[in-house]
Every structure is written in structure tokens, then in C-alpha cells.
N, C-alpha and C positions, 0 to 999 in steps of 0.2 A: 631607421636606416636611411631615409631620405636625406636627413640633415648631414649625414656623413659623406654623401656622394655629391661632388661639386664640379662645376666648370666655371671658368672665370669670364666667359663671354657675357655681354649685356643681355642677349636674348634668354640665356639660361637664368640669369638673375630675375628677369621679368616674369618668366613663365614657370619658375621652380615649383611654386605651390600647386599649379595646375597639373604638374607631372608627379606630384607626391604619390598618388594612388598607383599610378602605372609603375613607378620605380619600386614601390614596396612589393608589388607582385612579381615583377621580372626586371631587375635592373639590367640596363644595357650599358655596354662599356664606352659608348661614344655620345657626345652631345649632338642632338639632332640638328642644331643650327650651324655650329662651326666645325663639327667633325672631330673636335678635340677629345682625346681619351679622358673619361671621367676618372677622378681620383677619389679614393676613399681616404678620409683624413687619418684613419687609423693605420693606413698603409704608407704613411709618409716615410721616406727614406732620409734619415738625418745625415747620413754620410754623403749622399748626393747633394743635399742642401748645403752642407759644409763646403763641398767642392765648388759649387756655384758662388757661394760667398767669397771664397778665396779668389776665384776668377775676377770678381768685381774689384777686389782690393788690388790685385795685380794690374788690372787695366788702369787704375788711377795712379799707382805708384811704380810706373815704368821709368827706366833711366836710359840715357843715350850712351854711346860708346865711352864717353868720358866720365860716366857715373853721375851726371847731372840729371835732375828730374825732368821728364818730358811733360808738356802740357797734355792732360788726358784727352783722348778722342772720346767725346761723350757718346757717340753712336756705338763705338766698340765697347765702352764701359757698360752701356745699358743692355747690350746684347745677351749677357747671361740671364738677365731677368726675363726677357722675352723667350729665350730658349727653354728655360725651366718651366715657365708658364705653359708653353706649347707642349712640352714633353709630358708634364705631369698633370696639369689642370688643378694643382694643389693651391687653393686660394691663400691659405695661411702661409705656406712657404713662399708664394709670390709676394705677399705683403712683407714678409721678413726680408726678402731680397731687395724689394723697392726701398725699404727703410735703410737697409745696409748701403745701398747706392747713395742715398742722400747723406747718411752719416759719414761715409767714406769721403765723399766730395767735400763735406764740411771740414773733416779732419785734414784733407789735403790743403785746403785754404789756410787752416790754422798753422800748418807746418811750413808752408812755402809762401804765404802772403797773399794779398789780394790778387784775384784773377780777373779776366775780362767778363763783360756782361753775358756773352753767349754761354760761358761756363755755368754761370748762375741760373740762366734760363733753363738749361738742361736739368739742373737739380730741381728747379721749381716745377718743371713739367712732370718729373718723376714723382714729386710730392703730390701734385694734383692727381696723378693716376693712382697713387697710394690711397689718397682720401676717397676717391670715387669707388675703388674696389672695397675699401673698408666699410663705407656707408652702404654698399650693396650686400655686404656680409657682416652685419653688425654683431652677430654672435662670436666673431673672431677677435673682437676688441680685447677681451680679457684673456684669451688664449695666448700662449707664448708669453712674450714680455713686451708686447707693443705698447701697452698703457704705461709701462715704466720707461721705455726708450724715448717716447715722444717728448716729455718735458726736458730730458737731457739734450735732445736735439735742439729744442728751442733755446735752451741756455747756451749751448755751444755756438749756435749760429747768430745769436742775438746782436753781436757787435759788427757783423760783416757788412761789406759795402754793396753798392749797386742795388740797394733796397732788399737784398736777399734776406738779411737778418730780420727785417720787419715782416717780410712775406712769410718766412718760416714761423715766426712767433704768432702771426695772425692765423695761419692755417692750423697750427697745433692747438691754439686756443679754441678755434672753432670746432675741431674734432673733439677735444676734451669737453667742451660745453655740450656738444651733441650727446655725449655719453654720460653727462652729469658728473664729470670729474673736476669741476672748477669750484 
């Protein structure tokens, strides 16, 4: 039962094993460190996750009044990830949304051409957060389709500028090496 109840905060990840016995006896609905509601992975709401995925895509692919694409506001585009994480505490869903964010930003660049450095830095920061959360929850690597999506991301980003393609390839290779997938 303990494995199914999660929070995404760093304190939870550090002290999860110490709480195992307490949680098995009387699970409590909130993380004692950050106050975030704990989520049982079996209670994941796929329709809610799909709505948050769609919000991320919409934030990247907005258009102005003339129908021309706007440069995405990276803070607004990342907001659905933070909102979902805070609302549900679902680590796998959060990982899914983080990867969706990076994949969508990569697709935006493929479709509209090279963007500026701050754009790529925003994608890199989200990929860093993804890596950190995944390494804190290694049991989630094989769940969902994360292990299949990472190589595709590295392939799609490999040619991009500002060092972004190299960074993505390096990070994805490191994650896959960590999990013995190379």
C-alpha cells in the first residue's frame, strides 16, 4: 500500500521509507512536509491528465489575431504541470506532463524553426525537473510509456540549436544508462 501513495516533494522522497509502517497502519491524506494531498496511483484520473496535457499544447500553439503563431510564454506553458502536481500529487502523471511539455516545445521548434535561447532554457529546466523526479521515483520508469518516449525525444531534438539538442541527448542518455537501457 505504501508504494501506491505518493507525494512529489523532496522531503517525502527522502523520508518515504521511514513512513512506510505508519502509512500501512493509517494512511493520511496529506504530506506532513508540504501539505500536498497524497495521491494513490490507482486513483489516477486519466481524463484530468488529458485535460492538463491539452492545456500544455494550447499554451505552446497559440496564435495572434492574424493567425500567426505566438512565441510561447514558458511560465504559462509550465503552469499546468505545477497545477496538476499540486492538485493531485501524482508523480507518474506529473512526469507525463513534464515530458509532454518538453516534447511539445520540441515539436513547436520543429514546426516553426529555431527559437531564442531562453525558450530552450525553459525546456532544459523542465527536463532537469523531470530527471530529478524520475530518479526520486525509479519504480515509475517502466510505468506508462516514459521509457519509450525518451529516445523519441532525443531523436527529435538532436539537431536543434543553442546546444538544446546536445543537452537533451545527453540527459536522455544519462537517464537510460541509469536504468540500464543502453
